[in-house]
C-alpha positions in Angstrom: -15.5 1.4 13.3 -11.9 2.2 12.2 -10.9 5.6 13.7 -10.1 8.6 11.8 -6.5 8.2 13.2 -6.2 4.6 11.8 -6.6 5.8 8.0 -3.3 7.9 7.6 -1.2 5.2 9.1 -2.9 2.9 6.9 -2.7 4.9 3.5 1.0 5.5 4.7 1.6 1.9 5.1 -0.1 0.7 2.0 2.2 3.4 0.3 5.4 1.9 1.3 5.8 -0.3 -1.9 5.1 2.3 -4.0 7.6 4.8 -2.5 10.2 2.3 -2.5 9.3 1.6 -6.3 9.5 5.5 -7.0 12.6 5.8 -5.5 13.8 2.8 -8.0 12.2 4.4 -11.0 13.2 8.1 -10.0 16.6 6.7 -9.7 17.0 5.6 -13.1 14.6 8.4 -15.1 16.7 10.1 -17.2 14.7 13.5 -16.5 13.7 13.9 -13.2 11.3 16.5 -14.0 8.3 17.7 -11.8 6.1 16.6 -14.9 7.7 13.2 -14.8 7.2 13.0 -11.1 3.7 13.9 -11.2 2.9 11.3 -13.8 4.7 8.6 -12.0 2.9 9.5 -9.0 -0.4 9.5 -10.5 0.5 6.1 -12.2 0.7 4.6 -8.5 -1.7 6.3 -6.8 -4.0 5.4 -9.4 -3.2 2.2 -9.2 -3.5 1.7 -5.3 -6.5 3.4 -5.0 -8.3 1.6 -7.9 -6.9 -2.0 -6.3 -8.1 -0.6 -3.2 -11.7 0.4 -4.5 -11.8 -3.3 -6.4 -10.8 -5.2 -2.8 -13.6 -3.1 -1.0 -16.4 -3.9 -3.8 -15.6 -7.5 -3.4 -15.6 -7.3 0.7 -18.7 -5.3 0.6 -20.5 -8.1 -1.8 -19.3 -10.8 0.7 -20.0 -9.1 3.9 -23.1 -10.4 4.9 -21.8 -14.1 4.0 -18.6 -13.7 6.3 -19.5 -11.3 8.7 -19.5 -13.8 12.0 -15.7 -14.4 11.4 -14.7 -11.1 9.0 -12.7 -9.8 11.9 -10.2 -13.0 11.3 -10.3 -12.5 7.4 -8.9 -9.1 8.6 -6.4 -10.0 10.9 -5.2 -12.4 8.4 -4.9 -10.5 5.6 -3.4 -7.7 7.1 -0.9 -10.1 9.2 0.1 -12.0 6.1 0.7 -8.4 4.0 2.2 -7.1 7.1 4.8 -10.1 7.4 5.3 -10.0 3.6 6.3 -6.2 3.5 8.8 -7.0 6.5 10.3 -9.8 4.9 10.8 -7.9 1.5 12.4 -4.9 3.8 15.0 -7.4 5.3 15.6 -9.0 2.3 19.0 -7.1 1.0 19.3 -9.0 -2.4 18.0 -5.8 -4.4 19.1 -7.0 -8.0 16.1 -9.7 -7.9 14.0 -7.8 -6.3 14.2 -4.0 -7.5 11.8 -3.0 -10.1 13.6 -2.3 -13.5 10.9 -0.2 -15.5 12.6 1.4 -18.4 9.3 2.8 -19.9 6.0 4.4 -18.6 4.7 0.8 -19.4 7.2 -0.5 -16.8 6.2 1.9 -14.7 2.4 1.2 -15.0 3.3 -2.7 -14.6 5.5 -1.9 -11.3 2.6 -0.2 -9.6 0.0 -2.6 -10.2 2.5 -5.0 -8.8 2.7 -2.5 -5.6 -0.8 -2.2 -5.5 -1.6 -5.6 -4.8 -1.8 -5.6 -1.2 -4.3 -2.7 -1.5 -7.0 -5.1 -2.7 -6.5 -7.7 0.0 -6.9 -4.2 2.5 -10.0 -3.0 0.7 -11.6 -6.5 1.4 -10.6 -5.8 5.0 -11.7 -2.2 4.7 -15.0 -3.4 3.8 -15.6 -6.1 6.2 -14.5 -3.4 9.1 -17.4 -1.1 8.4 -15.2 1.2 7.3 -16.2 4.1 4.4 -15.6 3.6 0.8 -13.6 6.9 0.8 -10.8 5.3 2.5 -9.7 4.2 -0.9 -9.8 7.6 -2.3 -7.5 8.5 0.7 -5.1 5.9 0.1 -4.8 6.3 -3.6 -4.1 10.0 -3.0 -1.4 9.2 -0.4 0.0 6.8 -2.9 0.2 9.4 -5.5 1.9 11.9 -3.1 4.4 9.6 -1.7 5.1 8.4 -5.1 5.7 11.6 -6.2 8.1 12.6 -3.5 9.8 9.4 -3.7 10.5 10.0 -7.4 12.0 13.3 -6.6 14.3 12.4 -3.5 15.4 9.6 -5.1 19.0 10.7 -6.3 19.3 11.7 -2.8 18.3 8.9 -0.4 19.2 6.0 -2.7 17.4 2.0 -2.0 18.5 2.4 1.1 15.2 3.7 2.2 13.2 1.7 0.5 13.8 -1.3 3.0 13.1 0.9 6.2 9.8 1.8 4.9 8.4 -1.4 4.0 9.3 -2.9 7.8 7.7 -0.1 9.1 4.5 -0.1 6.9 4.2 -4.1 7.2 4.6 -3.3 11.2 1.5 -0.9 10.8 -0.4 -3.3 8.8 -0.5 -5.6 11.3 -1.2 -3.4 13.9 -3.7 -2.4 12.0 -5.2 -6.0 11.7 -4.5 -6.7 15.6 -6.7 -3.6 16.1 -10.1 -4.8 13.8 -9.8 -8.2 15.4 -9.7 -6.6 19.0 -12.7 -3.9 18.2 -14.7 -7.0 16.9 -14.0 -9.4 19.6 -12.4 -8.0 23.0 -13.8 -4.2 22.9 -16.8 -4.9 21.2 
């Protein structure tokens, strides 16, 4: 079972993609009003939370079948996601990878794209025996982080987005290692 001290860093790590995308959305938005920031934050938060919940459901359904090696799956999934996030954070070709939403539909598509990782993490969380309420925490954290990202976009620009993805990737890898150790070494 993951400790409560793991949940907040996990939530923040999963929110880094949404934060970086919110910076891009906020920087391109013609109106950066609080109402628009909340609307954008809700879009990212709901996508993140629901995708995590979907993954959690899949993990819970198959947990009995793969319980003997679930720690390996959690380690592999979180490491692959973490490495991918680090690679994206190190990639400096912003023009090819930055989201270009020009409408609310574009924001929804971007939110779904950034939340796919949450489904894989949801699978890992279910296999680790975590409470389903973590999905709500992940969605709420993503909402808050994305709303703030939208609002501060003109101040910080895209520079911060790369660093948050790298840190988020490192944290996800560390959580995967922690789950593996809890199931094997510290069991």
